N, C-alpha and C positions, 0 to 999 in steps of 0.2 A: 164425121172424116169432112176429107175437102178429097171431092178428088178428082181431077179435069182429062177433060175428053184425052189427052194424050199417056195418061196410064194404064199401065194393066200386072196383072196377077196370078202370076202359074193357079192349080191347083192345090184345095185345100186349106189357103187360107188365113191368120186371124190379124183381124185389125183393128183395134181400138176406136169406139171413141173420141174423137178428139185428136185424135193422126192423121194429119196432112202432107200427102206428098200430090209429087210431082209442082214445085214449091215457085213462083219468081217468072211470070210470063210471059219474060225471055229468052228462058231452056228451052230447048226439046223433045222426047222423051221423056218420063223411065220407066225403069222395069223390074219388075223383079217377082225371079223363080217358084217354085211350086212350094207350100209349105215355111208360109214365111210366118211370125207371130211380130207384129208390132205390135208394142201400150201408146196408149193413151200418155199425149203432151208431144208423142214422136212427130221433126217432119224434113221430113226427104226433099232437098229441091229435082226441081228437073236434070235431067240430062243427065242422072241418075241413073248407070243399071248391075243389077245384083242377081247375085247364085241363086238358086234352090240352099232350100233349110237357115232365113236367118231367118236373126234372134232381134230387137231386143228389149230391157227395160225399156220405166221410161221416159219422158225429155231427153230423147236424139236428138244431135239433131248433124244431117246428115249433105251435104251441105252439092249441089253443081260439077258435075265432071267426073263426079265418081266414081271407079269400079269396084267392087265389092262382088268376091266371089263366089261359093257355095258355102253351106256351113259356120258361114257365119255370127256369135254374138259378141254384142253391139252393146253393153250394162246402163245402168243408170246416169242420166244427165253427161250420158262419155258424145264431146264434138267433132267430128272433122270437117275440116274448113274444106271442105272442094279441092278438086282436082288429083286424085287421091287412090290411089289403086294400090287396094289389096286384096291374097290370096284363099286362099283354102285353105275352113280349117283353125277360125282365128280369134283368139278370145279376148276382149281387151270388159276388162274389169273394171268396175262403174266411176266414173269419174277419166278416161281419160280426155286429154285431152290433141287431138293429133293434124297438123300444120298442115298448109296448102302444102303442096308440093313433096310429101312421101311417097313411102313405100313400102305395106308387107310385103314379106313371101309368105308363102304358106307353114302352116302347121307353127303359126306364134304366140306369143302368149306376152301378155303389152298389163299390167298386175294395178292397183288399184291408186286413180290420183295421181297412173302416169302424167310428163306431162316432153310433149316433145315440141321441139321451136324450128320457125325455119327464119329470120333474121337475125341476123351478126351483129350488128348495134342498129335497134332497134328509132322509127324514125330518125336517126343522126341523118346518117347514107343512101342514098341512094343503090343500092345495092340487090341482084338478084337472086329472089328470096330458093332458097335448098331447105327441104325436108327430109330428117334424118331417114335414111334403106336399112330395112327389117330383111334381113337375108333367113329362111328359113329353121325353123323349130330352134330359133332361136326364144331365151326366153325379158322379160321385162323386167323387174321388180317394183312394189305396190314404189311414190312417189319420190321412184328416178326421174331423172332428169340430159334428155339428147338433144346436147346442142344441136346447131345446123348443119345438115353435112356431112356427119356422122355415119359410118355404116357400122354396123352389127353383124358383127359377121355369122359363120351357121351352126343353126348347133349350138353359140354360144349364149352364157345366162351373166345377168346385169345387177343384183345387188339390190335389195329397198333400198330409196334415199341414193342413188353412186349420185353424183356429174360426171356426163358420160361428155367429157371435150374433144378426143380421138378416136379415130377407131376402132374396133377392138376386135381381134383377131379373133376367125371359127375357132369354138371346139375349147375357150376361154372361160375367169371368169372376170369381171369389171367388180366390183368395188372401194369403198370411199369417194373425199369428197374435193379437190378432184382423181377420180375412180384412177386404179392403180392394175394391173393384171393384171390373174397367178391361176394357173393349172388347174382344169376344173376334177376337184373330191370327185372321185370314186364316184359318191348315188349321182350325184349329177352328170355323168357323162350322159352323153345316148341322144334320140331327139325326140323331145317333147309330146307325149300320150296324147295329143289332142284330138286325130283323126282314126 
């Protein structure tokens, strides 16, 4: 484990061998709260602030200037590409990609293989990058894709494989390619059960 002087972790942390924390010489300190479990192969850059009960799978990457609140699970092979804010009681499953400039609220679930994007015209034009916003209680299904700047509203549900090209209103179901909105079925109403 690489542990530079600018790294702190609270009580009862379990950090596997082969973990790098505080990566990058030009970044500020990294802090991790109590009860963290960080598994082998994970890399956490400098300038990262993580709350209590943080858990990773293997080979997780968390880039600089990211804030992660309490009780967050980050699955194996997930990438959080920096300058991102993540709330409490969030579950990012395996192989999720979170780009720079993304905001994720509290009590959010993002299924395996979901891809969020932040560049509307990759390397063709010089535009400001804007990641998606996922509001409190939203669920994103496996292999869904969210385009730059979209907002998924509070308690909304994005179906597996959906392509989100525009904002998803709160308390709705988004399905299809490109996604269209429908009323939430009775069984999907209400917030996630992560908290």
